CHARMM-style PDB file with segment names, atoms N, HN, CA, C and O in Angstrom:
ATOM      1  N   MET     1     -27.800 -38.981 -23.039  1.00  0.00      PROA
ATOM      2  CA  MET     1     -27.724 -39.257 -24.471  1.00  0.00      PROA
ATOM      3  C   MET     1     -27.036 -38.066 -25.127  1.00  0.00      PROA
ATOM      4  O   MET     1     -27.335 -36.924 -24.779  1.00  0.00      PROA
ATOM      5  N   GLU     2     -26.153 -38.293 -26.037  1.00  0.00      PROA
ATOM      6  HN  GLU     2     -25.910 -39.221 -26.320  1.00  0.00      PROA
ATOM      7  CA  GLU     2     -25.409 -37.257 -26.734  1.00  0.00      PROA
ATOM      8  C   GLU     2     -25.447 -37.527 -28.228  1.00  0.00      PROA
ATOM      9  O   GLU     2     -25.345 -38.667 -28.681  1.00  0.00      PROA
ATOM     10  N   ARG     3     -25.593 -36.463 -28.967  1.00  0.00      PROA
ATOM     11  HN  ARG     3     -25.675 -35.537 -28.599  1.00  0.00      PROA
ATOM     12  CA  ARG     3     -25.611 -36.633 -30.442  1.00  0.00      PROA
ATOM     13  C   ARG     3     -24.694 -35.523 -31.042  1.00  0.00      PROA
ATOM     14  O   ARG     3     -24.725 -34.382 -30.580  1.00  0.00      PROA
ATOM     15  N   CYS     4     -23.915 -35.853 -32.029  1.00  0.00      PROA
ATOM     16  HN  CYS     4     -23.890 -36.780 -32.405  1.00  0.00      PROA
ATOM     17  CA  CYS     4     -23.030 -34.898 -32.670  1.00  0.00      PROA
ATOM     18  C   CYS     4     -23.307 -34.884 -34.153  1.00  0.00      PROA
ATOM     19  O   CYS     4     -23.484 -35.949 -34.744  1.00  0.00      PROA
ATOM     20  N   SER     5     -23.351 -33.723 -34.781  1.00  0.00      PROA
ATOM     21  HN  SER     5     -23.207 -32.858 -34.301  1.00  0.00      PROA
ATOM     22  CA  SER     5     -23.533 -33.569 -36.208  1.00  0.00      PROA
ATOM     23  C   SER     5     -22.522 -32.590 -36.785  1.00  0.00      PROA
ATOM     24  O   SER     5     -22.140 -31.621 -36.129  1.00  0.00      PROA
ATOM     25  N   LEU     6     -22.103 -32.839 -37.979  1.00  0.00      PROA
ATOM     26  HN  LEU     6     -22.414 -33.626 -38.512  1.00  0.00      PROA
ATOM     27  CA  LEU     6     -21.253 -31.880 -38.673  1.00  0.00      PROA
ATOM     28  C   LEU     6     -22.092 -31.103 -39.677  1.00  0.00      PROA
ATOM     29  O   LEU     6     -22.882 -31.683 -40.422  1.00  0.00      PROA
ATOM     30  N   ILE     7     -21.918 -29.811 -39.691  1.00  0.00      PROA
ATOM     31  HN  ILE     7     -21.277 -29.339 -39.086  1.00  0.00      PROA
ATOM     32  CA  ILE     7     -22.721 -28.956 -40.596  1.00  0.00      PROA
ATOM     33  C   ILE     7     -21.801 -27.898 -41.189  1.00  0.00      PROA
ATOM     34  O   ILE     7     -20.641 -27.772 -40.797  1.00  0.00      PROA
ATOM     35  N   ASN     8     -22.336 -27.143 -42.139  1.00  0.00      PROA
ATOM     36  HN  ASN     8     -23.278 -27.245 -42.458  1.00  0.00      PROA
ATOM     37  CA  ASN     8     -21.765 -25.946 -42.725  1.00  0.00      PROA
ATOM     38  C   ASN     8     -20.530 -26.172 -43.570  1.00  0.00      PROA
ATOM     39  O   ASN     8     -19.412 -26.278 -43.067  1.00  0.00      PROA
ATOM     40  N   LEU     9     -20.757 -26.241 -44.826  1.00  0.00      PROA
ATOM     41  HN  LEU     9     -21.665 -26.156 -45.235  1.00  0.00      PROA
ATOM     42  CA  LEU     9     -19.658 -26.329 -45.796  1.00  0.00      PROA
ATOM     43  C   LEU     9     -18.946 -25.017 -46.020  1.00  0.00      PROA
ATOM     44  O   LEU     9     -17.776 -24.992 -46.400  1.00  0.00      PROA
ATOM     45  N   VAL    10     -19.668 -23.902 -45.779  1.00  0.00      PROA
ATOM     46  HN  VAL    10     -20.619 -23.922 -45.470  1.00  0.00      PROA
ATOM     47  CA  VAL    10     -19.081 -22.581 -46.040  1.00  0.00      PROA
ATOM     48  C   VAL    10     -18.213 -22.163 -44.845  1.00  0.00      PROA
ATOM     49  O   VAL    10     -18.738 -22.000 -43.743  1.00  0.00      PROA
ATOM     50  N   PRO    11     -16.900 -21.988 -45.037  1.00  0.00      PROA
ATOM     51  CA  PRO    11     -16.000 -21.577 -43.958  1.00  0.00      PROA
ATOM     52  C   PRO    11     -16.321 -20.121 -43.463  1.00  0.00      PROA
ATOM     53  O   PRO    11     -16.913 -19.327 -44.194  1.00  0.00      PROA
ATOM     54  N   PHE    12     -15.927 -19.819 -42.258  1.00  0.00      PROA
ATOM     55  HN  PHE    12     -15.446 -20.465 -41.665  1.00  0.00      PROA
ATOM     56  CA  PHE    12     -16.157 -18.487 -41.724  1.00  0.00      PROA
ATOM     57  C   PHE    12     -15.544 -17.379 -42.570  1.00  0.00      PROA
ATOM     58  O   PHE    12     -16.192 -16.360 -42.810  1.00  0.00      PROA
ATOM     59  N   PHE    13     -14.346 -17.554 -43.012  1.00  0.00      PROA
ATOM     60  HN  PHE    13     -13.820 -18.382 -42.818  1.00  0.00      PROA
ATOM     61  CA  PHE    13     -13.628 -16.517 -43.753  1.00  0.00      PROA
ATOM     62  C   PHE    13     -13.598 -16.780 -45.258  1.00  0.00      PROA
ATOM     63  O   PHE    13     -12.616 -16.476 -45.934  1.00  0.00      PROA
ATOM     64  N   CYS    14     -14.669 -17.340 -45.761  1.00  0.00      PROA
ATOM     65  HN  CYS    14     -15.467 -17.588 -45.213  1.00  0.00      PROA
ATOM     66  CA  CYS    14     -14.802 -17.657 -47.164  1.00  0.00      PROA
ATOM     67  C   CYS    14     -15.059 -16.353 -47.944  1.00  0.00      PROA
ATOM     68  O   CYS    14     -15.821 -15.503 -47.483  1.00  0.00      PROA
ATOM     69  N   PRO    15     -14.428 -16.191 -49.122  1.00  0.00      PROA
ATOM     70  CA  PRO    15     -14.688 -15.024 -49.959  1.00  0.00      PROA
ATOM     71  C   PRO    15     -16.187 -14.987 -50.370  1.00  0.00      PROA
ATOM     72  O   PRO    15     -16.813 -16.013 -50.632  1.00  0.00      PROA
ATOM     73  N   ASP    16     -16.709 -13.765 -50.410  1.00  0.00      PROA
ATOM     74  HN  ASP    16     -16.200 -12.931 -50.197  1.00  0.00      PROA
ATOM     75  CA  ASP    16     -18.139 -13.605 -50.747  1.00  0.00      PROA
ATOM     76  C   ASP    16     -18.536 -14.294 -52.065  1.00  0.00      PROA
ATOM     77  O   ASP    16     -19.631 -14.846 -52.175  1.00  0.00      PROA
ATOM     78  N   TRP    17     -17.665 -14.257 -53.030  1.00  0.00      PROA
ATOM     79  HN  TRP    17     -16.775 -13.808 -52.941  1.00  0.00      PROA
ATOM     80  CA  TRP    17     -18.038 -14.814 -54.362  1.00  0.00      PROA
ATOM     81  C   TRP    17     -18.190 -16.316 -54.323  1.00  0.00      PROA
ATOM     82  O   TRP    17     -18.838 -16.880 -55.205  1.00  0.00      PROA
ATOM     83  N   MET    18     -17.623 -16.989 -53.342  1.00  0.00      PROA
ATOM     84  HN  MET    18     -17.096 -16.531 -52.625  1.00  0.00      PROA
ATOM     85  CA  MET    18     -17.737 -18.461 -53.253  1.00  0.00      PROA
ATOM     86  C   MET    18     -19.004 -18.929 -52.493  1.00  0.00      PROA
ATOM     87  O   MET    18     -19.421 -20.076 -52.659  1.00  0.00      PROA
ATOM     88  N   VAL    19     -19.599 -18.087 -51.691  1.00  0.00      PROA
ATOM     89  HN  VAL    19     -19.260 -17.156 -51.557  1.00  0.00      PROA
ATOM     90  CA  VAL    19     -20.706 -18.478 -50.807  1.00  0.00      PROA
ATOM     91  C   VAL    19     -21.887 -19.040 -51.546  1.00  0.00      PROA
ATOM     92  O   VAL    19     -22.361 -20.108 -51.157  1.00  0.00      PROA
ATOM     93  N   PRO    20     -22.422 -18.389 -52.619  1.00  0.00      PROA
ATOM     94  CA  PRO    20     -23.620 -18.941 -53.280  1.00  0.00      PROA
ATOM     95  C   PRO    20     -23.418 -20.359 -53.787  1.00  0.00      PROA
ATOM     96  O   PRO    20     -24.302 -21.195 -53.601  1.00  0.00      PROA
ATOM     97  N   SER    21     -22.300 -20.661 -54.415  1.00  0.00      PROA
ATOM     98  HN  SER    21     -21.582 -19.981 -54.566  1.00  0.00      PROA
ATOM     99  CA  SER    21     -22.105 -22.010 -54.932  1.00  0.00      PROA
ATOM    100  C   SER    21     -21.903 -23.020 -53.839  1.00  0.00      PROA
ATOM    101  O   SER    21     -22.379 -24.150 -53.961  1.00  0.00      PROA
ATOM    102  N   LEU    22     -21.207 -22.658 -52.760  1.00  0.00      PROA
ATOM    103  HN  LEU    22     -20.821 -21.741 -52.662  1.00  0.00      PROA
ATOM    104  CA  LEU    22     -21.054 -23.592 -51.648  1.00  0.00      PROA
ATOM    105  C   LEU    22     -22.353 -23.823 -50.912  1.00  0.00      PROA
ATOM    106  O   LEU    22     -22.573 -24.922 -50.404  1.00  0.00      PROA
ATOM    107  N   ARG    23     -23.216 -22.840 -50.834  1.00  0.00      PROA
ATOM    108  HN  ARG    23     -23.038 -21.947 -51.247  1.00  0.00      PROA
ATOM    109  CA  ARG    23     -24.573 -23.023 -50.203  1.00  0.00      PROA
ATOM    110  C   ARG    23     -25.384 -24.014 -51.001  1.00  0.00      PROA
ATOM    111  O   ARG    23     -26.108 -24.822 -50.419  1.00  0.00      PROA
ATOM    112  N   VAL    24     -25.284 -23.978 -52.332  1.00  0.00      PROA
ATOM    113  HN  VAL    24     -24.695 -23.322 -52.804  1.00  0.00      PROA
ATOM    114  CA  VAL    24     -26.018 -24.915 -53.130  1.00  0.00      PROA
ATOM    115  C   VAL    24     -25.546 -26.334 -52.909  1.00  0.00      PROA
ATOM    116  O   VAL    24     -26.360 -27.256 -52.848  1.00  0.00      PROA
ATOM    117  N   ALA    25     -24.222 -26.528 -52.786  1.00  0.00      PROA
ATOM    118  HN  ALA    25     -23.561 -25.779 -52.835  1.00  0.00      PROA
ATOM    119  CA  ALA    25     -23.672 -27.832 -52.593  1.00  0.00      PROA
ATOM    120  C   ALA    25     -23.792 -28.331 -51.118  1.00  0.00      PROA
ATOM    121  O   ALA    25     -23.674 -29.528 -50.854  1.00  0.00      PROA
ATOM    122  N   GLU    26     -24.019 -27.430 -50.207  1.00  0.00      PROA
ATOM    123  HN  GLU    26     -24.115 -26.458 -50.421  1.00  0.00      PROA
ATOM    124  CA  GLU    26     -23.993 -27.746 -48.799  1.00  0.00      PROA
ATOM    125  C   GLU    26     -25.013 -28.858 -48.395  1.00  0.00      PROA
ATOM    126  O   GLU    26     -24.656 -29.792 -47.678  1.00  0.00      PROA
ATOM    127  N   MET    27     -26.222 -28.748 -48.843  1.00  0.00      PROA
ATOM    128  HN  MET    27     -26.513 -27.989 -49.426  1.00  0.00      PROA
ATOM    129  CA  MET    27     -27.199 -29.775 -48.450  1.00  0.00      PROA
ATOM    130  C   MET    27     -26.825 -31.142 -48.921  1.00  0.00      PROA
ATOM    131  O   MET    27     -27.045 -32.113 -48.197  1.00  0.00      PROA
ATOM    132  N   ALA    28     -26.260 -31.272 -50.117  1.00  0.00      PROA
ATOM    133  HN  ALA    28     -26.081 -30.483 -50.705  1.00  0.00      PROA
ATOM    134  CA  ALA    28     -25.844 -32.591 -50.624  1.00  0.00      PROA
ATOM    135  C   ALA    28     -24.637 -33.101 -49.842  1.00  0.00      PROA
ATOM    136  O   ALA    28     -24.567 -34.292 -49.541  1.00  0.00      PROA
ATOM    137  N   VAL    29     -23.696 -32.237 -49.510  1.00  0.00      PROA
ATOM    138  HN  VAL    29     -23.753 -31.270 -49.754  1.00  0.00      PROA
ATOM    139  CA  VAL    29     -22.474 -32.655 -48.819  1.00  0.00      PROA
ATOM    140  C   VAL    29     -22.850 -33.081 -47.389  1.00  0.00      PROA
ATOM    141  O   VAL    29     -22.292 -34.055 -46.885  1.00  0.00      PROA
ATOM    142  N   GLU    30     -23.745 -32.405 -46.750  1.00  0.00      PROA
ATOM    143  HN  GLU    30     -24.199 -31.613 -47.160  1.00  0.00      PROA
ATOM    144  CA  GLU    30     -24.167 -32.780 -45.369  1.00  0.00      PROA
ATOM    145  C   GLU    30     -24.817 -34.136 -45.332  1.00  0.00      PROA
ATOM    146  O   GLU    30     -24.879 -34.726 -44.254  1.00  0.00      PROA
ATOM    147  N   ARG    31     -25.309 -34.678 -46.429  1.00  0.00      PROA
ATOM    148  HN  ARG    31     -25.259 -34.198 -47.305  1.00  0.00      PROA
ATOM    149  CA  ARG    31     -25.958 -35.978 -46.453  1.00  0.00      PROA
ATOM    150  C   ARG    31     -24.990 -37.112 -46.812  1.00  0.00      PROA
ATOM    151  O   ARG    31     -25.382 -38.277 -46.751  1.00  0.00      PROA
ATOM    152  N   MET    32     -23.754 -36.814 -47.181  1.00  0.00      PROA
ATOM    153  HN  MET    32     -23.436 -35.867 -47.231  1.00  0.00      PROA
ATOM    154  CA  MET    32     -22.765 -37.853 -47.551  1.00  0.00      PROA
ATOM    155  C   MET    32     -21.810 -38.030 -46.399  1.00  0.00      PROA
ATOM    156  O   MET    32     -20.966 -37.169 -46.152  1.00  0.00      PROA
ATOM    157  N   PRO    33     -21.934 -39.185 -45.659  1.00  0.00      PROA
ATOM    158  CA  PRO    33     -21.157 -39.383 -44.421  1.00  0.00      PROA
ATOM    159  C   PRO    33     -19.653 -39.128 -44.529  1.00  0.00      PROA
ATOM    160  O   PRO    33     -19.125 -38.346 -43.739  1.00  0.00      PROA
ATOM    161  N   LEU    34     -18.959 -39.734 -45.443  1.00  0.00      PROA
ATOM    162  HN  LEU    34     -19.388 -40.369 -46.085  1.00  0.00      PROA
ATOM    163  CA  LEU    34     -17.508 -39.573 -45.487  1.00  0.00      PROA
ATOM    164  C   LEU    34     -17.118 -38.159 -45.937  1.00  0.00      PROA
ATOM    165  O   LEU    34     -16.221 -37.549 -45.357  1.00  0.00      PROA
ATOM    166  N   VAL    35     -17.791 -37.642 -46.969  1.00  0.00      PROA
ATOM    167  HN  VAL    35     -18.520 -38.138 -47.441  1.00  0.00      PROA
ATOM    168  CA  VAL    35     -17.555 -36.304 -47.445  1.00  0.00      PROA
ATOM    169  C   VAL    35     -17.862 -35.261 -46.361  1.00  0.00      PROA
ATOM    170  O   VAL    35     -17.115 -34.298 -46.188  1.00  0.00      PROA
ATOM    171  N   ARG    36     -18.936 -35.458 -45.658  1.00  0.00      PROA
ATOM    172  HN  ARG    36     -19.543 -36.241 -45.798  1.00  0.00      PROA
ATOM    173  CA  ARG    36     -19.352 -34.561 -44.560  1.00  0.00      PROA
ATOM    174  C   ARG    36     -18.267 -34.534 -43.500  1.00  0.00      PROA
ATOM    175  O   ARG    36     -17.931 -33.458 -43.006  1.00  0.00      PROA
ATOM    176  N   ASP    37     -17.722 -35.647 -43.141  1.00  0.00      PROA
ATOM    177  HN  ASP    37     -17.995 -36.521 -43.541  1.00  0.00      PROA
ATOM    178  CA  ASP    37     -16.672 -35.725 -42.117  1.00  0.00      PROA
ATOM    179  C   ASP    37     -15.395 -34.957 -42.478  1.00  0.00      PROA
ATOM    180  O   ASP    37     -14.682 -34.457 -41.608  1.00  0.00      PROA
ATOM    181  N   ILE    38     -15.135 -34.882 -43.757  1.00  0.00      PROA
ATOM    182  HN  ILE    38     -15.714 -35.289 -44.463  1.00  0.00      PROA
ATOM    183  CA  ILE    38     -13.910 -34.201 -44.242  1.00  0.00      PROA
ATOM    184  C   ILE    38     -14.199 -32.713 -44.496  1.00  0.00      PROA
ATOM    185  O   ILE    38     -13.395 -31.856 -44.128  1.00  0.00      PROA
ATOM    186  N   ALA    39     -15.344 -32.406 -45.126  1.00  0.00      PROA
ATOM    187  HN  ALA    39     -15.996 -33.102 -45.426  1.00  0.00      PROA
ATOM    188  CA  ALA    39     -15.569 -31.055 -45.675  1.00  0.00      PROA
ATOM    189  C   ALA    39     -16.231 -30.093 -44.709  1.00  0.00      PROA
ATOM    190  O   ALA    39     -15.928 -28.901 -44.747  1.00  0.00      PROA
ATOM    191  N   CYS    40     -17.111 -30.551 -43.854  1.00  0.00      PROA
ATOM    192  HN  CYS    40     -17.357 -31.520 -43.823  1.00  0.00      PROA
ATOM    193  CA  CYS    40     -17.912 -29.610 -43.018  1.00  0.00      PROA
ATOM    194  C   CYS    40     -17.098 -29.152 -41.822  1.00  0.00      PROA
ATOM    195  O   CYS    40     -16.356 -29.937 -41.231  1.00  0.00      PROA
ATOM    196  N   GLY    41     -17.235 -27.897 -41.471  1.00  0.00      PROA
ATOM    197  HN  GLY    41     -17.838 -27.260 -41.951  1.00  0.00      PROA
ATOM    198  CA  GLY    41     -16.361 -27.291 -40.509  1.00  0.00      PROA
ATOM    199  C   GLY    41     -16.933 -26.925 -39.179  1.00  0.00      PROA
ATOM    200  O   GLY    41     -16.204 -26.361 -38.363  1.00  0.00      PROA
ATOM    201  N   GLN    42     -18.200 -27.204 -38.887  1.00  0.00      PROA
ATOM    202  HN  GLN    42     -18.793 -27.662 -39.550  1.00  0.00      PROA
ATOM    203  CA  GLN    42     -18.784 -26.896 -37.598  1.00  0.00      PROA
ATOM    204  C   GLN    42     -19.413 -28.149 -37.021  1.00  0.00      PROA
ATOM    205  O   GLN    42     -19.999 -28.967 -37.730  1.00  0.00      PROA
ATOM    206  N   SER    43     -19.274 -28.269 -35.711  1.00  0.00      PROA
ATOM    207  HN  SER    43     -18.798 -27.605 -35.135  1.00  0.00      PROA
ATOM    208  CA  SER    43     -19.892 -29.384 -35.012  1.00  0.00      PROA
ATOM    209  C   SER    43     -21.073 -28.880 -34.166  1.00  0.00      PROA
ATOM    210  O   SER    43     -21.000 -27.818 -33.547  1.00  0.00      PROA
ATOM    211  N   VAL    44     -22.115 -29.630 -34.153  1.00  0.00      PROA
ATOM    212  HN  VAL    44     -22.174 -30.493 -34.655  1.00  0.00      PROA
ATOM    213  CA  VAL    44     -23.264 -29.345 -33.257  1.00  0.00      PROA
ATOM    214  C   VAL    44     -23.361 -30.534 -32.344  1.00  0.00      PROA
ATOM    215  O   VAL    44     -23.543 -31.668 -32.787  1.00  0.00      PROA
ATOM    216  N   ILE    45     -23.236 -30.261 -31.049  1.00  0.00      PROA
ATOM    217  HN  ILE    45     -23.088 -29.340 -30.689  1.00  0.00      PROA
ATOM    218  CA  ILE    45     -23.340 -31.325 -30.047  1.00  0.00      PROA
ATOM    219  C   ILE    45     -24.549 -31.031 -29.180  1.00  0.00      PROA
ATOM    220  O   ILE    45     -24.667 -29.960 -28.583  1.00  0.00      PROA
ATOM    221  N   VAL    46     -25.446 -32.008 -29.124  1.00  0.00      PROA
ATOM    222  HN  VAL    46     -25.350 -32.878 -29.609  1.00  0.00      PROA
ATOM    223  CA  VAL    46     -26.642 -31.870 -28.299  1.00  0.00      PROA
ATOM    224  C   VAL    46     -26.537 -32.932 -27.224  1.00  0.00      PROA
ATOM    225  O   VAL    46     -26.447 -34.126 -27.507  1.00  0.00      PROA
ATOM    226  N   ALA    47     -26.550 -32.466 -25.977  1.00  0.00      PROA
ATOM    227  HN  ALA    47     -26.623 -31.496 -25.747  1.00  0.00      PROA
ATOM    228  CA  ALA    47     -26.404 -33.359 -24.812  1.00  0.00      PROA
ATOM    229  C   ALA    47     -27.554 -33.132 -23.857  1.00  0.00      PROA
ATOM    230  O   ALA    47     -28.028 -32.009 -23.682  1.00  0.00      PROA
ATOM    231  N   HSD    48     -27.987 -34.198 -23.251  1.00  0.00      PROA
ATOM    232  HN  HSD    48     -27.601 -35.109 -23.393  1.00  0.00      PROA
ATOM    233  CA  HSD    48     -29.053 -34.136 -22.223  1.00  0.00      PROA
ATOM    234  C   HSD    48     -28.507 -34.678 -20.941  1.00  0.00      PROA
ATOM    235  O   HSD    48     -27.727 -35.630 -20.952  1.00  0.00      PROA
ATOM    236  N   THR    49     -28.893 -34.102 -19.846  1.00  0.00      PROA
ATOM    237  HN  THR    49     -29.527 -33.328 -19.838  1.00  0.00      PROA
ATOM    238  CA  THR    49     -28.456 -34.615 -18.536  1.00  0.00      PROA
ATOM    239  C   THR    49     -29.532 -35.491 -17.978  1.00  0.00      PROA
ATOM    240  O   THR    49     -30.718 -35.284 -18.235  1.00  0.00      PROA
ATOM    241  N   ARG    50     -29.121 -36.468 -17.213  1.00  0.00      PROA
ATOM    242  HN  ARG    50     -28.158 -36.636 -17.004  1.00  0.00      PROA
ATOM    243  CA  ARG    50     -30.068 -37.345 -16.530  1.00  0.00      PROA
ATOM    244  C   ARG    50     -30.512 -36.699 -15.228  1.00  0.00      PROA
ATOM    245  O   ARG    50     -29.713 -36.069 -14.534  1.00  0.00      PROA
ATOM    246  N   LYS    51     -31.746 -36.851 -14.910  1.00  0.00      PROA
ATOM    247  HN  LYS    51     -32.395 -37.363 -15.474  1.00  0.00      PROA
ATOM    248  CA  LYS    51     -32.280 -36.324 -13.662  1.00  0.00      PROA
ATOM    249  C   LYS    51     -31.823 -37.277 -12.558  1.00  0.00      PROA
ATOM    250  O   LYS    51     -31.874 -38.492 -12.749  1.00  0.00      PROA
ATOM    251  N   PRO    52     -31.368 -36.750 -11.380  1.00  0.00      PROA
ATOM    252  CA  PRO    52     -30.928 -37.652 -10.308  1.00  0.00      PROA
ATOM    253  C   PRO    52     -32.051 -38.449  -9.727  1.00  0.00      PROA
ATOM    254  OT1 PRO    52     -31.833 -39.249  -8.817  1.00  0.00      PROA
TER     255      PRO     52
END
């Protein structure tokens, strides 16, 4: 089974002055499917292997 999620609205090289406002908006953006797919910049992939 594999699951993928998009997270983190704040880009890695974001100017410091933008971070607080993006952090506030981040939780809302992560809950909106289409917006999340466009705006979030990191993927989390969780995979499990089957036992033989």
